[in-house]
C-alpha positions as CSV (number, residue, x, y, z in Angstrom):
1,V,-50.6,-41.0,-29.1
2,Q,-48.9,-44.3,-29.6
3,L,-46.9,-46.5,-27.2
4,V,-44.7,-49.4,-28.2
5,E,-43.2,-51.8,-25.6
6,S,-40.2,-54.0,-26.3
7,G,-37.6,-56.1,-24.5
8,G,-39.7,-59.0,-23.3
9,G,-38.6,-62.6,-23.5
10,L,-37.8,-65.8,-21.7
11,V,-35.4,-65.5,-18.8
12,Q,-34.3,-67.9,-16.0
13,P,-35.2,-67.2,-12.4
14,G,-32.7,-64.7,-11.0
15,G,-32.0,-63.2,-14.4
16,S,-32.6,-59.7,-15.8
17,L,-34.5,-58.0,-18.6
18,R,-34.9,-54.4,-19.6
19,L,-38.2,-53.3,-21.0
20,S,-38.6,-50.2,-23.1
21,C,-41.7,-48.0,-23.8
22,A,-41.4,-45.6,-26.6
23,A,-44.0,-42.9,-27.1
24,S,-45.0,-40.8,-30.1
25,G,-47.6,-38.3,-31.0
26,T,-47.7,-36.5,-27.7
27,I,-45.9,-34.2,-25.4
28,F,-44.0,-36.6,-23.1
29,D,-41.9,-34.9,-20.5
30,I,-44.7,-33.6,-18.3
31,Y,-46.6,-36.9,-18.0
32,T,-46.3,-39.8,-15.6
33,V,-45.8,-43.1,-17.3
34,F,-47.1,-46.3,-15.7
35,W,-46.1,-49.9,-16.1
36,Y,-48.7,-52.6,-15.5
37,R,-48.5,-56.3,-15.8
38,Q,-51.1,-59.0,-16.4
39,P,-50.4,-62.6,-15.6
40,Q,-52.4,-65.1,-17.6
41,G,-55.8,-65.5,-16.1
42,K,-55.4,-62.7,-13.6
43,E,-56.2,-59.0,-13.5
44,R,-53.9,-56.3,-14.7
45,E,-51.9,-54.7,-11.8
46,V,-49.8,-51.6,-11.6
47,V,-46.1,-52.3,-11.1
48,A,-44.4,-48.9,-11.2
49,S,-44.7,-45.4,-12.3
50,I,-42.3,-42.5,-13.1
51,Q,-43.1,-38.8,-13.1
52,G,-41.8,-36.3,-15.6
53,N,-39.1,-35.2,-13.1
54,G,-37.9,-38.8,-12.7
55,Y,-39.5,-39.6,-9.4
56,A,-40.4,-43.2,-9.4
57,W,-42.9,-45.3,-7.4
58,Y,-42.8,-49.1,-7.1
59,A,-45.3,-51.8,-6.0
60,D,-44.1,-53.7,-3.0
61,S,-43.8,-56.9,-5.1
62,V,-41.1,-55.4,-7.2
63,K,-39.5,-52.8,-4.9
64,G,-35.7,-53.3,-4.8
65,R,-35.7,-55.5,-7.9
66,F,-37.1,-53.2,-10.6
67,T,-35.8,-49.8,-11.6
68,L,-37.5,-47.2,-13.8
69,S,-35.8,-44.5,-15.8
70,R,-36.8,-42.2,-18.6
71,D,-35.2,-40.3,-21.4
72,N,-37.5,-37.4,-22.2
73,A,-35.5,-36.5,-25.3
74,K,-36.2,-39.9,-26.7
75,K,-39.8,-40.0,-25.3
76,S,-38.9,-43.3,-23.7
77,V,-39.2,-45.1,-20.4
78,Y,-37.1,-48.1,-19.3
79,L,-38.0,-50.7,-16.8
80,Q,-34.9,-52.6,-15.6
81,M,-36.0,-55.9,-14.0
82,D,-33.5,-57.8,-11.9
83,S,-33.7,-60.9,-9.7
84,L,-36.7,-62.0,-11.7
85,K,-39.0,-64.6,-10.2
86,P,-41.5,-67.0,-11.9
87,D,-44.2,-64.8,-10.3
88,D,-43.1,-61.9,-12.5
89,T,-44.3,-63.8,-15.6
90,A,-46.9,-61.6,-17.3
91,V,-47.6,-59.4,-20.2
92,Y,-46.2,-56.0,-19.4
93,Y,-47.9,-52.8,-20.6
94,C,-47.0,-49.2,-20.4
95,K,-49.6,-46.5,-20.1
96,L,-49.4,-42.7,-20.8
97,I,-52.4,-40.6,-20.0
98,N,-55.3,-42.9,-21.3
99,T,-53.3,-44.7,-23.9
100,W,-52.0,-48.3,-23.5
101,G,-49.3,-50.1,-25.5
102,K,-49.9,-53.6,-26.8
103,G,-47.7,-55.2,-24.3
104,T,-44.6,-57.3,-24.2
105,L,-44.5,-60.8,-22.7
106,V,-42.0,-61.7,-20.0
107,T,-41.6,-65.3,-19.1
108,V,-39.5,-66.3,-16.1
109,S,-38.9,-70.0,-16.1
110,S,-36.1,-72.5,-15.9
């Protein structure tokens, strides 16, 4: 199983980014995919998750600003992040079963 995140970068406060997580080497559509983030010097925390049927859960800190979607045919999950804040700055990771991607850095700064 391999996971590859992409889409991170530098964005100003209030801006948007769309992260992608592409999976390979596994059945995809039956599994829940998780997004975590880890700010520098802090512990990794779960941000959101999406089940195979598309049902999504969000942490309170991102609810109303982040939106998850998935394309099972492409074995991909997308995290749309809007109204970004400096506190959203972190390395974002996706997780499927027990496999983690290498992460993508999101920096929110003016």
